[in-house]
PAPA-532653 format. One record per residue (C-alpha): residue in three letters; x, y, z. Coordinates in steps of 0.2 Angstrom, whole numbers, plus 2048, in hexadecimal, padded with zeros to 3 digits. Example, Ala and Ser with C-alpha at 12.3 -4.5 7.8 and 13.67 -1.06 7.14 Angstrom:
BEGIN
Ala83E7EA827 Ser8447FB824 
// end
This chain:
BEGIN
Met88C81B806 Asn88680D7FA Phe87780F7F1 Asp8777FD7E9 Phe86C7EE7F0 Ser8767DF7F8 Ser8777CF7F1 Asp86A7C77FC Gln85D7D77F8 Glu8617D47E4 Ala85D7C17E7 Leu84C7C67EF Arg8477D27DF Asp84C7C37D4 Ala8427B87E0 Val8327C37DF Ala8347C67CE Arg8347B37C9 Ile8247B17D2 Cys81C7C17CB Ser8227BA7BA Gln8137AC7BC Phe8067BB7B9 Gly8087C47A7 Asp8007CF79F Asp7F07C579B Tyr7EF7C17AE Trp7EF7D47B2 Leu7E47D97A4 Ala7D57CA7A9 Lys7D57D27B8 Asp7D57E37B5 Lys7C47DE7A9 Glu7BD7D07B4 Gly7C27D67C7 Gly7C67C77D3 Phe7D47C87E1 Pro7E47C27DB His7E47B37E6 Glu7F07AA7DB Leu7FD7B57DE His7F97B97F0 Arg7FC7A77F1 Ala80C7A57E8 Leu8157B37F4 Ala80C7AB802 Asp8167997FE Ser8267A07FB Gly8257A980A Trp8257BC804 Leu8147C180E Gly81E7C2820 Ile82C7CC819 Cys82B7D8827 Ile8267CB836 Pro8317C3841 Glu8387B583B Glu8307AB84D Tyr81F7AF846 Gly8237A7836 Gly8287B682D Ala83A7BA825 Gly83E7C7831 Leu8457D5824 Gly8437E7822 Ile8387F4819 Thr8477F780F Glu8447E5808 Ala8307E6807 Ala8327F67FC Leu83C7EC7F1 Met8317DD7F1 Met8227E97EE Gln82A7F37E0 Thr82F7E37D8 Ile81D7DD7D9 Ser8177EE7D0 Glu8257EE7C4 Ser8207DD7BD Gly8117E57B6 Ala8067E07C2 Gly8057F17C7 Met7FA7F87D7 Ser7EF7E97D4 Gly7FC7DF7D9 Ala8057E67E7 Ser7F47EB7EE Ala7F17D77F2 Val7FF7D67FE His8037E8803 Met7F97E7814 Asn8027D7818 Ile8147E3819 Phe8107F0823 Gly7FD7EE82A Leu8007E383B Ser8117EC83E Pro8067F184F Val8037E0853 Val8167DD851 Ile81C7EC85C Phe80C7EC86A Gly8047DC86A Thr8077CE877 Glu8117BF873 Thr7FE7B5872 Gln7F87C1865 Lys8087C185C Gln8067AD85C Arg7F57AF858 Met7F37BC84A Leu8037BA840 Pro8067AA839 Pro7F67A982F Leu7F97B9826 Val80C7B5823 Ser8067A481C Gly7F67AA811 Ala7E97A281C Glu7E27B2821 Lys7E17C2818 Ala7DD7D381F Cys7D87E581C Phe7DA7F5823 Ala7CD7FD82C Val7CF81082F Thr7CA81D824 Glu7B8823827 Pro7AB82B81A Asn7AC83C823 Thr7BD83C82B Gly7C883981E Leu7DB83C821 Asn7D5845834 Thr7D783383D Thr7D583C84F Gln7C383D84A Leu7BE82E846 Lys7AB82984B Thr7AB81484A Arg7A980F85D Ala7AC802867 Glu7A5800877 Arg7AB7F4883 Val79F7E988C Gly7A87D9898 Asp7B57D188C His7AF7D687C Tyr7AE7E8874 Val79E7ED868 Leu7A37F7859 Asp79680084F Gly79B80C841 Ala7A280E82D Lys7B180F824 Val7B5813813 Trp7C280D806 Ile7C77FE80F Ser7D27F3805 Thr7CE7DF801 Ala7C17DF80E Gln7B87D4800 Val7C47C7803 Ala7CC7C9815 Glu7C77C0825 Lys7D07CC830 Met7D17DE832 Leu7DA7EB83B Ile7CF7F9840 Leu7D180884B Ala7C280E856 Arg7BC819862 Thr7BB813874 Thr7BA82487C Pro7B1832875 Leu7BA84086E Asp7B284C87B Gln7BA841889 Val7CE841884 Lys7DA84B889 Ser7E484B878 His7DB848869 Thr7E683B865 Asp7E0830873 Gly7D0825875 Leu7D281A865 Ser7D6809866 Leu7DD7FC859 Phe7D67EA857 Tyr7DB7DD84C Thr7CC7D184A Asp7C17C6841 Leu7B77CF832 Asp7A87C7838 Arg79B7CA828 Arg78A7C7832 Phe7917D783C Val79B7E082F Glu7937E581D Val7A07E780E Arg79B7F2800 Glu7A67F37F2 Ile7AB8047EB Glu7AB8027D6 Lys7BA80D7D1 Met7C78137C4 Gly7D38067C3 Arg7DB7F67CE Lys7CC7ED7CD Ala7D57DD7D2 Val7D57E47E4 Asp7C57E97EB Ser7C27FA7F3 Asn7B47F9801 Gln7A780480B Val7A57F981C Phe7977FC828 Ile79A7F4839 Asp78A7F0844 Gly78C7E8855 Leu79D7DF852 Arg7A27D7861 Val7B47D7862 Pro7BD7CE871 Val7C87D687B Asp7D77CB877 Asp7D57D4866 Arg7DB7E586C Ile7EC7EA867 Gly7F67F2876 Glu7ED7FE881 Glu7DB80387F Gly7DC81687A Lys7ED815871 Gly7E980F862 Phe7ED81F857 Arg7FF81F85D Tyr80080C859 Ile7FC80E846 Leu80881B844 His81480F843 Gly80D808834 Met80C81982A Asn81E81D826 Pro821809820 Glu81180C815 Arg81781C80D Val826814808 Leu81E805801 Ile8118107F7 Ala81F81A7F0 Ala82980A7EB Glu8198027E3 Ala8178127DA Ile8288137D3 Gly8288007CF Leu8188047C5 Gly8218137BD Lys83180B7B7 Glu8247FB7AE Ala81A80A7A7 Leu82D8127A0 Arg83380279B Arg8237FE78E Ala823810789 Thr83780E784 Gln8337FE77A Tyr824804770 Ala83081576B Asn83D80A766 Glu8317FE75B Arg82380A756 Glu828813745 Val81F82273F Phe82682B72E Asp83281D72B Arg83A82073C Pro83981974E Ile82F825757 Gly83C825767 Lys84882E75C Asn83D83F75E Gln84484976C Gly83184B76F Ile83283A775 Gln84183877C His840846789 Pro831841792 Leu836831794 Ala848834799 Glu8418417A7 Cys8378357AC Trp8458297B1 Met84E8387B7 Gln83E83A7C5 Leu83C8267C8 Glu84F8267CC Ala84D8357DA Ala83E82F7E1 Asn84481E7E2 Leu8538247EC Met84882E7F7 Thr83E81F7FA Phe84C8127FF Lys85581F80B Ala845821813 Ala84380E815 Asp85780D81C Arg85381B828 Phe84381082F Asp84D7FF831 Arg859807839 Gly84F80F846 Leu852822841 Ser84482F83E Cys83E82E82D Gly82B83882B Ala832844820 Glu83C838815 Ala82C82C813 Asn82083980F Ala82C83F802 Ala82F8307FA Lys81C82B7FA Phe81983E7F2 Leu82883D7E6 Gly82582A7E1 Ala81382E7DF Glu81683C7D3 Ala8238337C9 Gly81A8257C5 Tyr80982D7C0 Gln8158377B4 Ala81E8277AE Cys80C8207AB Leu80782F7A2 Ala816831796 Ala81281E793 Val80382178C Met807831784 Thr81682877B His80981A774 Gly7FE82676E Gly7EE81F769 Phe7F280D76D Gly7F8814780 Tyr7E4815781 Ala7E180477D Lys7E07F678B Glu7EB7E9782 Tyr7FA7F6783 His7F77F5798 Val7FE80879A Glu7ED80C79B Arg7EA8037A8 Tyr7FB8087B2 Leu7F681A7AF Arg7E58167BA Glu7EE80E7C7 Ser7FC81B7C9 Leu7ED8267D0 Ile7EC81B7DE Pro7FD81E7E8 Arg7FA8327E4 Ile7EB8317EE Ala7EE8267FC Pro7F3822809 Ile7F483580C Ser7F28437FE Pro80184C7F7 Gln7F985C7FD Leu7FA856810 Val80C85180C Leu810860806 Cys80A868817 Phe81385A822 Ile823860818 Ala82087381A Glu81D87182E Lys828863833 Val837866829 Leu837879824 Gly82E87E834 Leu82288782D Pro81088A836 Lys80387C835 Ser7F5880827 Tyr7E887682E 
// end
């Protein structure tokens, strides 16, 4: 059993790191203050072919696995871009997996190349205001009228909807009281985000100002039948294929953020002198940072174990959920330790670690709460009765 990355994977990491090095601390500090999507990073990654890392080569992608994608996303986050940089391209990596797996050849040829080239951006519209993680209870309706559907409803916490041209949206095509299983009756569409019928309202939030989060209100959006992915009513099953990869990617991004925070904290502890000695000489500084390193490394092993199992076609639900939980917690603890190591300066924006701490809450909250991960492990791994 070899835990080292291959030479090709190391080369991938170096190539992505070189791109990210063009966008330094001043760039991300400005984005955090002023907002605005990081189009320059998105364009640079697109021009180098990285936006389609998991898309098959025949559609313009690199045809690589989630292992390589996780390595790429961790590298972006660890560069200092954090979740602001990672979230700018996150949807590209896992979002169109249902199209790759369940789309027709015509749909793949039409939908995938523009995303890979960066010509189009997409958002993922699933979560709704009154359903949260209870996806089977979605209320957004899609009613078929001839050769198209008419969509009405509302979505919330939809990232990049301010800049997206497309959206992957899950909507109910059969009322809940008319389906045999609560997972039936939902259909998946990849379609134009037509702003004549879709209002996008940005949510002011704690961090990651560069990548917008939104409420989306849909009123009479016409969606061609040709934009439906797979069979009508089977959409819930289709989006499940993207859930484990997303958990792996979120874990990798959180760990990358934590590693950068730990690097900055360690550097500061070596340089900062109080009482005529570097503060890093004090065990009160050393021990929390050493513990963070161990937590990050342990979470990293679980993350890439999950990625490897996914790429080999093995079950990975437990590993992917555990990776998300462990990665998010380790990243958060490292960012918190970095702020505390800096003391008062940790609260200053110019040292960047306060931004990392704010952004580290994102992978703890999304795309699934830590409590539901614990419920999943308790039920599916330990065999305990379902608690919700």
